[in-house]
VMD Tcl script that draws the C-alpha trace (Angstrom):
set ca {
  {0.00 0.00 0.00}
  {1.03 3.54 -0.74}
  {0.22 6.74 1.16}
  {-0.04 10.24 -0.28}
  {-0.03 13.26 2.02}
  {-1.99 16.28 0.79}
  {-3.31 19.57 2.05}
  {-6.98 19.79 1.20}
  {-8.14 22.82 -0.82}
  {-11.84 21.87 -0.70}
  {-12.65 24.45 1.98}
  {-10.77 27.06 4.06}
  {-9.79 24.54 6.79}
  {-6.78 23.19 4.84}
  {-6.89 19.75 6.45}
  {-3.82 17.50 6.30}
  {-5.05 14.46 4.39}
  {-3.58 11.00 4.13}
  {-4.80 9.05 1.12}
  {-4.10 5.33 1.15}
  {-3.85 3.66 -2.26}
  {-3.70 -0.06 -3.02}
  {-3.11 -1.26 -6.61}
  {-4.04 2.17 -7.99}
  {-7.32 2.32 -6.08}
  {-8.09 4.64 -3.16}
  {-8.69 2.58 -0.03}
  {-9.18 5.43 2.47}
  {-8.88 9.14 3.10}
  {-8.16 10.32 6.65}
  {-7.55 13.69 8.26}
  {-10.51 15.43 6.66}
  {-13.04 17.28 8.82}
  {-15.73 17.46 6.13}
  {-16.99 15.37 3.21}
  {-15.29 17.72 0.71}
  {-11.92 16.53 2.03}
  {-12.73 12.93 1.24}
  {-13.92 13.86 -2.27}
  {-10.88 16.09 -2.88}
  {-8.37 13.48 -1.67}
  {-9.81 10.73 -3.85}
  {-9.96 12.95 -6.92}
  {-6.53 14.50 -6.41}
  {-4.68 11.17 -6.48}
  {-6.68 9.65 -9.35}
  {-7.64 12.56 -11.65}
  {-6.45 15.98 -10.42}
  {-8.31 18.95 -11.90}
  {-8.29 22.71 -11.44}
  {-10.18 25.86 -12.38}
  {-7.93 28.24 -14.34}
  {-8.31 32.00 -13.89}
  {-6.60 34.63 -16.03}
  {-7.23 37.78 -18.05}
  {-7.60 38.52 -21.75}
  {-7.14 41.77 -23.65}
  {-10.20 43.90 -24.46}
  {-10.26 46.21 -27.45}
  {-12.43 49.30 -27.12}
  {-13.33 48.75 -23.48}
  {-12.86 51.00 -20.48}
  {-10.24 48.58 -19.15}
  {-7.40 46.95 -21.07}
  {-8.24 43.45 -19.81}
  {-11.17 41.42 -18.51}
  {-10.95 38.54 -16.03}
  {-11.82 35.06 -17.29}
  {-11.95 31.49 -15.97}
  {-12.63 27.98 -17.12}
  {-16.35 27.20 -16.91}
  {-15.49 23.98 -15.03}
  {-12.50 21.91 -13.90}
  {-9.85 21.00 -16.44}
  {-7.13 18.34 -16.15}
  {-4.27 19.71 -14.03}
  {-1.77 18.86 -16.78}
  {-3.49 21.30 -19.18}
  {-3.05 24.42 -17.01}
  {0.02 25.80 -18.78}
  {-1.38 24.99 -22.24}
  {-4.51 27.00 -21.41}
  {-2.61 29.93 -19.93}
  {-0.41 30.06 -23.05}
  {-3.46 29.87 -25.32}
  {-5.00 32.88 -23.56}
  {-1.94 35.12 -24.05}
  {-2.93 36.08 -27.60}
  {-6.71 36.24 -27.11}
  {-8.27 39.64 -27.77}
  {-11.97 40.37 -27.45}
  {-14.00 43.39 -28.50}
  {-16.03 45.42 -26.06}
  {-18.67 45.00 -24.73}
  {-17.93 41.90 -22.64}
  {-20.47 40.62 -20.12}
  {-20.19 38.20 -17.22}
  {-20.69 34.68 -18.54}
  {-19.79 35.48 -22.16}
  {-17.91 32.60 -23.79}
  {-14.48 33.96 -24.70}
  {-12.91 30.73 -26.01}
  {-14.90 27.58 -26.80}
  {-13.40 24.19 -25.99}
  {-10.06 25.61 -24.86}
  {-7.16 23.29 -25.75}
  {-9.59 20.49 -26.67}
  {-10.66 20.06 -23.04}
  {-14.37 20.38 -23.77}
  {-14.41 23.36 -21.40}
  {-15.08 26.98 -22.37}
  {-13.33 30.09 -21.08}
  {-15.90 32.57 -19.78}
  {-15.77 36.21 -18.67}
  {-16.08 36.76 -14.93}
  {-16.92 40.48 -15.08}
  {-18.24 43.13 -17.42}
  {-15.66 45.28 -19.20}
}
mol new
graphics top color blue
foreach p $ca { graphics top sphere $p radius 0.5 }
foreach p [lrange $ca 0 end-1] q [lrange $ca 1 end] { graphics top cylinder $p $q radius 0.2 }
display resetview
């Protein structure tokens, strides 16, 4: 059996988790004080994902950039690909919260959406 030690990011508590793995399968998660810790620990050792936040350039808006994020989790290994893909993105004003800025970013099946109005 193998143990992985993680700090949970499922809530502000930051619990110290121990995830026990046997033959590639999670056997137990300990150290969590809420159910989110158990879910996070299992997911983190089998299929880690993240939400990516960034900014993209706005042409003709009151601000030079608008904040954006992935509409849902993406595979952790795609973070840098997505950040690099957003470097050259330019959108025209007006931009509204929830507008899709990039569809299916880096073939993840996840869109990049605006998180504020420009």
